N, C-alpha and C positions, 0 to 999 in steps of 0.2 A: 105717303100722299096720293091726293088727286092731280092727275093729271088737266091742264087747259091747255084746248085747242078747239078746232073751228071757231064759226063765226057766230054769230045770232049769238048775244049775253047768257039767255035763260039757261042752256045750259053747262054752261062753262061757270058765271057767274055762283051757281047756287053751292055747287060741290067745293069751288076755290075757297069764297066763302066758310062754309063749314071750316075748313081742312083749316084755313086760318085762325077761326075762332078757336080752332080745340089748339093750335099752337100758343095764340094768345094764352088759354087760357093751362095750358099748360108751363109756360113762361112764368108765369104769376107764382102758381102754385108752387114751382121748383124754386123758386127765390123765397116763397115765404121759408120753404122749408130751408132752404139755408141760411137766412136769417135764425131763425128758431135753433138751431143746430149751434149758431154759433151763442148765440143770445146763451144756451144751457151750457156751452163749451166755457165763457165768463164767467156764470153764477157759480158753479162749484169751488174754487177758488177765493171766491168771493164769500161765500159760504163759511169755506175751510178757515180762513183770516179770522172771522167772527166765532166760529163753535171748538178750535185745536186751540192747543199750544205750543206753541214759538216750535219746539223740535218734531212736534208729529205736523204741522203745517209745513215744516221746510221736508219734510219725508211727503206730503203728498205733492207738492210741487215735484219731488222727485220724481213720482209714479206718474202723474199725469204727462211728464216730461218723456219717460223711457213709453210708455204707451199711445203718445202723439209722435213718436221716431218709428215707434214698430209699426202701428196702424198705417201710414203710409204706403205698403202694400195693398191694402183696400182699395187704396184709390187707382193704383197701376192695378188691382186686377178688375176692378170696372171698366176701367179705359183699354184697354186688355178682350174683354169681352164683350162690349160694346163692339167693337169694330170686329170682332171676328162672328158677331152676331149678323151684324149688316149685311155679311160678305157670304156667309149662309146662315140664311133662316131659320131658328128652330135647332141652330145645334149644339148640343149639351159644351156647360163647363164645370160639370158637377165633381170631378176628379181635380179640376185643375183648382178649384174653389178649396179644397178640402185641403190637398195637397200643400195649397199656399197658407192655409192656418195655420195648418200641421205645422212647416216649418217657421213659423212664426214665432208660435206659443210654444216650441223647444229651445229658437235663440233667446225668449224671454226667461225661461226656467231654468238657461245654464247661469245665468245671475245669481243663481241662490249660494252657490259661494262668498259670493261677494254682498252679500246683504248685509254683513256683521258691523258693527259701528265702526271699524277701522276706514270702508269704503263707503256704502250707499249708504249705512246708517236705519235700515228698514227693520221693523217687526218681520221674526223670522218666515210667518206664515203670509208675509204681503205677495211676494213673488210667487208664491205655484200659482195665490185669486189670481192676481195680473198677467200670467201667462194662460191661464184659460178666459179672461177677460178679453186680452189681446186676440184672441185665436176667434171668439166670438164674432167681434167685430168687422176682423179680413176677411172673416167668409164670406160673413156680408156682403161686400163687393163683388161678389157672385152674383144673386139676385137684381141688386141694381144694375148691372153691367146688362144681364138680359132685359131690361125694363128698358132702360136706354138705348140699345140698340134696337130694341123693337120699337120704339118709339113712341110708347107707352108712358107720354109723360104724369099723366094726373096719378098712375100706379106710382109713377120712381119719387113721384114727391113723398108720396102714403110711405114709400119705402125708405124714404129719407127720414123722415121722423120718428118710423118707428125706431131704424137706427141708431137719432141722437135722443132719445126717449131710451134706448135701451144702455145709451152709452151713457148717460149724465145721470140718467132719471134715479136709479138706485144709490147711485155716491150722493146726489142732493138729500132722498129721503133718508141715506145716515146720517149726513154731518145734520138733518135740523132735528132730529131724533136721540143726539149726542151718544152716536153710536161707536165714535170717534173710527181713528183713522183704520185698524182691521175691522170693525164691525164694518164700517161703510165698503170697504173694499167684498167684506163676505158679499151684503146686500146688491152693490153694484157687480159682482158677477153673476148673481144668480137671475139678477135683472136682465143680465149681457145675452145670459144661456136661453132669454127667451129671443133674440134676433132670428135667427136663423131659422125657426118653426114658422113665427108670424113673416118671414118674409116669402117664404116656400109657399106660402097662402097669397102672398099680393102677387108674387111673381105665377102662378098656376098658368099653362093656357090650355084650351081645351084639347087639345091633341097630344100636348107633351113636347119635351124635346125630341129630338127623332135620333141623339146620338151619336150622329155622323159627324165627319170631319168633326173632331175634335181640337179643342185647343191646344196649341202648343207651350212646353216650357218656357222657352223662347221666345214667344209671343208676350206669355205675362212677364218674363224676364226684365223684356227691353221697355215696355210700362211702366213696372214696377221703380227702374232704372229712372227712366224720368222723372215721374211724381218725387223720386227722396234727391236726386240733382236739382227741384225746385225747389222744394224745403231750403237743403243745405243752400245755397247758394241767397234766397233773399233772407237767410237767418244768417248768416255769415258777419255781416258786418256788427250785428248783435254782440255776438260771440266776441267780437276781436273787438269789440265798443268795453265791454265784460274786462274784457283781460288789459286794457292798455292804459283805460281811462280811468279819475278817480272814480270813488263811489260815486260822489253826487255828477261827474259827467256822465258817467255810466246809466245813472238815473236819470238823467236828461236827454241820452240818447234813447233809452228806451220808450221812454216820452214819443219822441220822435219816429218810431218805429210804426206805433198804433197807427199812424197815418200812411205811411206805408203799406203795412198789410190792410188796412182800409183800401186803400186806391188797388192794393190790389187782385183781393177777391171779391169784389164789389160788382163785376160786371162775370163773374164765374160763370152766370147760371147761360150763357150768352156760350158760351164755350160746352156748357151739358148737349144744349140744344141744336147744336150746332155739327157735333160731333156724327152722329150715325149717315147724315151728309157728306162729310168731309170724308167721311170711310166707301164712300160711292165716287168721289175725286172730283164735287161738286167745286167748281171755279168760284161758284157764286155766293158758294154756304161762305166758303175762306174770305173770300172780300166783306161779302158781308158781316161779319164776326171783326174781322180786323176794323174798320168802323164803327161800328155800336161801339168796340171797345176802346179805340180813338176818343170817339166823342165823349163817352165818358172820363176816361181820363184827362180829357182835357177841363170838362168841367170840373170835376175835383182838383185840378190843376189851379185853376181862374179861383175855385173857391178859397184855394189855401191863398194863395199871393192877395186875394181882398182880406184876407181872414185870419191871419196866419196865425195873432193873439188869443183869438178866441176860439182858435182848433188846438192849439195846444193848450189854453185851459180846459176845451173840454175832455182832450183826452188824459189829461196830469193834474189838473189843478192850480190854481194862482201862482202860485209858486214857478212856475214855466209859462207866463206872458210872455217876457222879454223875448223867448228863442221864436217868437213866430214869423222872424224874418227865413228862419228857415223850414217852415213849413211847406214851401213847393217845391224846394227838393224831393224831401221825404217821400211828399205826393208824387210827384215828378216819377221817382225811383218803383213806387208802384203800379205805376200806370204804365211804366215802360213792360214792367214784369208781369202785368196782366198783358198786353201782345205777345212776349215771350210765350205766356203758357198757350197762347192760342196757335203758337205757331208752333210750340214742340208736339199739342196733339193732336195736329196738321201731319205732322211725320210721322208720329206713331201709328195714325191710321193709314197716311201712306204706306207704312211696311218699311219704313228707311229702321236700317239698322243697327244705328249708334248717334237717336236722335238727343242724347242728354250728354255727349260728348262737349258741346259748348259753353254749358253748365259748369261741368267740372273742371273746364280749363277756366272759366272765370270764377269760381271759385278760387281757384289755385292763384290765380294775378291778383287778385282781391286781399287774400293773406297776406304772398309777397309785396305788393307793393305796401299795405297797410303797415305793414309788422316792421319792414324793416326800412321801405324809400321814404318817405313823411312822416312828419312831425306827428304825435301819437296825443293828437288833439281831435274836438269835436267835429271842427268843419272838416282838418282834412282828413276825417272816416268817413263823413256825411259825404264827398266830393268823392271820395276811391269810391262809394258803395253806386252813385249815383254815374261816376262812368262805367262802373263795371256793366252793370245793368244796358250802358248803350252799347259796348260791346257786346255782349250778349245776342241783344236784340238783335244786332248786324249779322251776326254768326248764323244766327237761328232761319233772319229772313234769305241767304242767299240759298240754299236750297229747296224751300216752298217758289223763290221768285223762279230758280230752273225749272223748277216741275213743271209752274203757270203758264213759262211763254211754250214748254212743252205739249202745254194739253189744249193752249189755243191751236197750235197748227192741228192738231186733232178736231174729226165733229165733234161739237159738244155736246154727244149724245147724252150727257148727264146732267146737262142743266133742266132736261125735262125732268129730271125724278127731282129738280131740287127746285122745281116752281114754285112752291108754297110759297117760299123764303122769300 
């Protein structure tokens, strides 16, 4: 980003204005790419419900769940590479990317003995295909991280779109053509294998990577653990509801969590854009990110309070309109986790050793509280989830506040680099 300086407007305003337009265009493109990814992700189970038999539909759900969980390291890899790339421009992450992908591929392949009817009840060929499919998705995090760290946001958006198309496009095509579960997985895997060469092309630079100061396994593990913990703590109440409530209550709670996930991921683009600045230690970037995410959450919670019945109708249908009074709580829980996501990324960017610790502790507290200390009712689990989110937010805010105070005592050199924000 161009630095601002001097007096006289033309020399300053022009570059700053150009940088601002570039950031704005990048933000819009990343937001669109995120929306496309979410839409394609929802499209696959919707098509499955209309094209597969009940047994195959359940198997498809299992496949998507496994792929979603094991692909979390792709996000962690992207974050780790982006932070490392900011600190060491041009540094290579080739080895880390392929090793992370290989580890995830092997992990899924180990499920082959459990694929039979007694456990996962999946066709024999599905797990090996899923292993390759997952590896192709995970390794994409390497190139996306390089683009994010280099602040090439328009190319990052293109890369995100390529990853989404490769991840869901083949499955969608298979379901639309009636290929069945195994056939759809075969087409989906073949399409996913196109992701790495396509991203390598998008992320190429004239000089290429320097190969120096390669990213460490510890950095990748820390970021992956934080991403996984974020997923687990934000989905734990849904799993508890499935276990502790009746089928009717569990279904209603599932509809409520749609509002939670919407509020949680709606401002994700903010974190994507500011992460490189967070890796530079910019106080301004962190404050701006927190402010924008807080504003987004406030707007969504207010809308849920004013039109809770409509929110539940849109999320689940007419049968759930009566639960509209709970909409603000679900939205608030998601809004809080959106802030947690920003603060955890800030900790990863700052090189914290265990940024995921508050999330794992929060998950444990939620399980204990909802499982043994409160009645097994819809409102009880909902309020436990909200309380857990508040505790996790406080725990993740403390180290960021302490670091912010330390930086305030130091010369604000990094704010020049963050001037465009």
